[in-house]
C-alpha positions as semicolon CSV with decimal commas, in nm:
position;residue;x (nm);y (nm);z (nm)
1;M;-0,060;4,076;-6,534
2;L;-0,301;4,164;-6,807
3;L;-0,016;4,272;-7,044
4;Q;0,186;3,968;-6,963
5;E;-0,106;3,736;-7,033
6;V;-0,196;3,907;-7,365
7;D;0,169;3,910;-7,466
8;E;0,194;3,533;-7,415
9;R;-0,108;3,489;-7,645
10;R;-0,060;3,774;-7,880
11;K;-0,014;3,563;-8,198
12;V;-0,372;3,437;-8,160
13;I;-0,530;3,733;-7,991
14;M;-0,378;3,991;-8,232
15;G;-0,342;3,771;-8,537
16;A;-0,559;3,801;-8,842
17;L;-0,841;3,544;-8,874
18;S;-0,725;3,245;-9,074
19;P;-0,784;2,873;-9,085
20;R;-0,545;2,839;-8,793
21;I;-0,662;3,148;-8,601
22;T;-1,032;3,132;-8,567
23;A;-1,277;3,347;-8,377
24;K;-1,327;3,057;-8,134
25;A;-0,950;3,033;-8,073
26;K;-0,936;3,406;-8,004
27;D;-1,226;3,382;-7,764
28;N;-1,058;3,085;-7,584
29;E;-0,736;3,285;-7,539
30;W;-0,932;3,582;-7,407
31;K;-1,105;3,339;-7,157
32;A;-0,761;3,223;-7,047
33;V;-0,643;3,581;-7,002
34;T;-0,952;3,661;-6,798
35;E;-0,906;3,361;-6,578
36;A;-0,546;3,451;-6,515
37;V;-0,625;3,814;-6,434
38;N;-0,916;3,715;-6,205
39;S;-0,705;3,468;-6,021
40;I;-0,496;3,747;-5,874
41;S;-0,748;4,030;-5,869
42;R;-0,986;4,133;-5,596
43;V;-1,248;4,218;-5,855
44;S;-1,372;3,949;-6,085
45;R;-1,430;4,069;-6,443
46;E;-1,594;3,920;-6,748
47;V;-1,410;3,859;-7,071
48;L;-1,555;4,167;-7,241
49;E;-1,446;4,389;-6,952
50;I;-1,086;4,251;-6,976
51;R;-1,085;4,308;-7,348
52;K;-1,205;4,663;-7,302
53;K;-0,947;4,728;-7,028
54;F;-0,669;4,617;-7,267
55;R;-0,808;4,816;-7,558
56;T;-0,829;5,130;-7,341
57;F;-0,479;5,080;-7,203
58;K;-0,334;5,036;-7,552
59;S;-0,524;5,344;-7,673
60;E;-0,395;5,557;-7,386
61;V;-0,036;5,464;-7,450
62;K;-0,072;5,540;-7,820
63;K;-0,239;5,881;-7,745
64;K;0,052;5,967;-7,501
65;A;0,313;5,872;-7,759
66;A;0,140;6,073;-8,030
67;K;0,115;6,377;-7,790
68;E;0,488;6,353;-7,713
69;K;0,569;6,333;-8,084
70;S;0,348;6,633;-8,160
71;E;0,512;6,833;-7,880
72;R;0,856;6,758;-8,022
73;K;0,747;6,886;-8,356
74;V;0,625;7,211;-8,205
75;T;0,946;7,275;-8,028
76;D;1,159;7,162;-8,324
77;E;1,324;6,914;-8,094
78;P;1,458;6,619;-8,300
79;L;1,299;6,280;-8,253
80;P;1,515;6,040;-8,051
81;S;1,720;5,813;-8,258
82;T;1,740;5,437;-8,187
83;S;2,035;5,373;-8,418
84;A;2,351;5,202;-8,280
85;G;2,521;5,405;-8,022
86;S;2,224;5,631;-7,928
87;V;1,940;5,585;-7,689
88;A;1,584;5,706;-7,730
89;R;1,450;5,907;-7,446
90;P;1,153;5,749;-7,271
91;I;0,809;5,888;-7,313
92;P;0,678;5,993;-6,973
93;L;0,391;5,774;-6,869
94;T;0,144;5,773;-6,590
95;R;0,209;5,561;-6,281
96;T;-0,025;5,285;-6,421
97;H;0,161;5,286;-6,751
98;D;0,498;5,277;-6,577
99;E;0,391;4,966;-6,386
100;H;0,324;4,781;-6,711
101;A;0,600;4,921;-6,924
102;P;0,776;4,838;-7,139
103;L;0,498;4,733;-7,362
104;P;0,545;4,424;-7,573
105;N;0,477;4,431;-7,942
106;F;0,103;4,408;-7,965
107;G;0,090;4,460;-8,340
108;G;0,031;4,094;-8,411
109;R;0,374;4,044;-8,575
110;S;0,641;3,811;-8,442
111;R;0,940;3,970;-8,275
């Protein structure tokens, strides 16, 4: 639910500050994410806790991907190709990560 809510609001949440994307707009979007998550959760969390959960989750996924890439370099195993006709092998994730995968593009850019 957290990832879905952030993904729906990623342009504002992840976007650079500008006349259209203000700090207040970002705060309002995080409040909406928090309300949505709290509406289905047994534990009520504050906005800062939800933001930290998202930041931590994103960091864990990046670390896991970096570790996988590093291990491939050590074994001289080629990196998976995503060009036409070939399929990249999935990076093994923990159960929590699997439940939320695939991750949407959280880089702030449009798809």
